[in-house]
N, C-alpha and C positions, 0 to 999 in steps of 0.2 A: 449445494448451490446457494442456499439462503445465506450461508456464511460469507460468500463472495459478495453478494449484493448488499448485505448488511455492512461489511467493511467499506465498500465503495460509497454507500450513502453517507456514512460518517465522514469519510475523507472528503466527499463533495461539500458537506457542511463546513468542514474545517477550511477548505479552499476558499469558500465564500467569505468566511469570517476573516481570513488572513489577507486576501487579495481583492475582495469585493466580487460582485456578480460579474459574469463575462462582459456585459454591456458597459461596465464601468471602466474597462481598460482604456488607456489613452496611449496610442502610438506616438512615437517621437514626432516632433513638429514637421520635420522635412521628410519623414517617411523612412529614413534609414534605420536598419535593424543592426544593432551592435553585434559583432562576431560572438561575444560571450553569450548573448541570448540565443543565437542560433545553435551554439554548442549545447546549451541547456536543453533546447528543443530536441536536438538529436539524441541527447542522453535519455530523454523520456522515450523517444522512438526505439532506442536500443533496448531499454528495459521492457518494453511491451512487445518486442519482436516475436518472442516465442508464443505468446498468446494470439497474436495476429496469425501466425503460421498454423496454430491449432484450429482457429475458426475457419480459415481458408481450406484447410485439409478436410474439415467436417463437411463443408458445403460441396466440396468436390466429389463427395460420395453420393450425393443425391443425383438421381437420374435426370437427364434432359427430357424434353417432351418426346423426342424421337425414341429414346431409350425406354421411356415409360410405355409408349405405344407398342414397341417390340415386346416388352415384358408381358403386356396384356394378352398377347397371342400365345404365350407359353402355357404348358400344362398347369393345372390348378396348384399342385404341390410346389412346383418351382416358383409360381407367383407368391404363394403363401410364405415360403422360406425367405425369398428375396424381400418381401414386404416387411417381415419381422426384422430383418437386418437393417432396412432403411429406418424402421421405427426406433431401433436402438441408437442409430446414429442421431436421429432427431432429438431423442431424449438427452443426448450428451451436449447438445448445442447451448441450452441455457447456462449450463455450468461453465462452458468455455467463454461465453460472453460475460458472465459474472466475474470470472478470473481476469478478463481483459480490463473491465472497468476498475477492478481493485488495483491491478498493477499500474494502470495509467494514472489514477488519482494519487496513489501512494508515491509513484515516481515523481509526479509534479511537486508534491509536498517536499520530498527529499531533495529535489533539485531547485527549489525556490522559484516556482513558476505557477502563476494562476491560470485558470481555465480560459480567461479572456485572452491573455497573451498567447497561449498555446493555440487557441482557435484562430487568432489573427494570423499567426505565422503559417499554420496549416493551410488555410484558405489561400493565402498569398502564394505560398510555395507550390502547392500541388495543383491548384486550379488556375489562378491568375498568371503564374509564371511557367510552370511545366505543362500546363494545358490538359490536365486530366479531366475527364468528363464528370460533371455533377451527377450523372446518371449511373456511374460505376456502382457496382454492388455485387452481392453473392450470386445473383442470377444473370448478371450482364455478360459473363464470359461463356457460360455453358447453356444458359437459357435466354429467354427474352425478358427484358426489363430488369428491375432490381434496384431502383433508385432509393435514396434516403427517404424516410418517412416524412410526409408533408409537414407534420407538426414540428419535427426536429428541424427541417430545412427552414421553415418560417421563423422559428426562434433564432436560428443562426443568422439569417438575413437581417433580422431586427437588431441583433447584437452588433453586426458589422456596421450598420448605419449609425448606431449609437457611438461606436468607436470612432468613426470618421467625424461625427459631430464633436466628440471630445477633442479630437486632434485639431479640428478647426478652431475650437474655443481656446485651445492652449497656445496658439500661435502668438509670438511676441509682436509688438507694434511695428517692428521694422521688417516683418516677414514680407517677401515679394508679393505684390498684388496678383501676379499671374498664378502663383501657387494657391493663394486664397480662392481665386476664381475656379481653379481646377478642382480643388476640394469641394467647393460648393456645387459645381456641376456634377461631380460624381455622387454626392449625397442625393441630389435631386433625381439623378438617373436611377439610383438604387431604390429610392422610394417609389418611383413610377413603375419600375419593373421588378417585382419581388422575386423573379427567378434570375436576375442579372448576376453574372460573375463579377466579383470585385475588380475594378479597373479593367473591365472587359475590352475597352477601346484602346488599351495600351498601358502597360505597367510603368509607373514613373521610374526614371532612370536611377534615382537614388535607391529605390527598393531593389531593382534588378541587380545593381552593383553589389548590394549587400548579400544577395543570394548566390550569385554566380560562383564564388569559390567553393560552395557546398553542393554543387549540382549533382555530382555522382552519389554522394552520401544521401541526399534527400531523395533522389530517384530510387535508390536501392531500398529505402524504407517504406515506399508506397506499395500498398496491397489493395487492388481494386475490390476484392471480396469484402474487406472490412471497412470500406469507406463509410457506409451508412451508420456504423457504430462509433466511428472515431471521435466524434464531437458530441455524441449523445450524453446527457447528464442523468445519472441514476438517482432516484429519490424514493424514499419509503412512503407508501400510502396506506399501509395497514400492518398488522402484526407480522405477517409473512407475505406481504404484497408490495411489489416494487414496480416502478414504471420508468421509462427512459424518455426524456424530452430535451 
């Protein structure tokens, strides 16, 4: 497990050195996403598909509240044996998550994409455009709740605001005033509501046109169970201690 987290933390550092921190990413002035960049994004999704499936499969083995209550009424030996099986599944989860972080970060490096650009396309495609819930998570299908960790969500929201500010600052002098105003309004709305989905009131047409040809492939790559881990950044905090933020 530690090998996976160690490799991921090194890849994260390399990503930051090569492309800058996520908040430093600047979307194109008019919002359009080049087809080549969406293809790169999908290549990273393809590379991480097996690890997403492994994480989702692990979570599917945990009992729901109803199943746990039913188990509690079983004979002691049956409860003990089932509990040991659940514990073994739980112990395998950190390794699966470590493998996911490692594959994702190394795939981004191999495909020449930084975490900022990856996060920007992820949030636009899956939440702003396809409408997947920010509350998706390993517990949202079989259990109650299961949203992204508050600290991770707060960091991503801050990154998105910074990206929009970078975008606004990069506009050429002849950029339409209507677009300048729309960007400024979205930045203000994102700052006012820290839980707001990017472009919640309507995705700009230039962005929607960029994504439309890839609808099926993007939808096929989304797994609700892994949403809370998708954009988390792994970093080392001790000799054998790691955290995701």
